N, C-alpha and C positions, 0 to 999 in steps of 0.2 A: 804820819806813819803808824803803820799797824804788823806786829807780827804775832803769829798764831804757832802755839804749839802743839804737838800732839803725843800724849804720853800714855801708857797703860795705866789702868787706874791706880795700882798700887806704888807707882813712884811718886814719890815726895820732893815736887821743885818749886810747889805754889809760893812758899814765903820767898824764894830766891828769885823768882819770877817776879813776883810784886816789889821787890826792892830795887831790882835793875827799871822795872818801869817807871819807879818813882824818882831814881837816880837819873836816867836817860831822857825822861820824859818820852815815853813810848808806850803806847797802848799795846797791850798783849791778849791775847785769848787763849786761854788753855782748853784743849778738846780732848777727850780719853778716846782710845782707838776704840774701846768699845762704842762711842757715840758715833764714830766714823763709821763702823761698820753696821751701825743702826741706821745710816742714810738709805741703804739699798732696801730695807726692809719696810720702812717708815720714811717715806717722801717729806713729811712735814718737818722731819728733824734737820735736814738743809735749810728750811726757810727760817726754822727758829735760831740758826746760827748765824745766817745772814742777818736778820733784824738784828740781834745782839750786837753783832759785829758793826752794823750800821748806825746803832744807837751810840755806841763809845766813840763812833767818827763824827758825832754829831749831826746825824741825820734824821731824818722823821721817819718811821715805819708806817705811819698810819694818819689819813686823813680824813677829818668828819666830813658828812655830806649834811648836817642838819642845819638850816637856816638859822634855828633858836639859838645855839650855840655860837654862831659868826656875828650876832647882832649884840 
């Protein structure tokens, strides 16, 4: 399970969120409101958020196509 929190940049809850993350074994993602607003100006931002969340959930973001690395 994963939970996403969106805060203004100056709100300081990071330590509390991380403590609850460990206590309840829940993955969290903190995103600032400024980052959410950036999504509309820079589409790559949403891809970065998705990749980070996917990685935290144990997913694979990129796959190599090199046969040298596969052998």
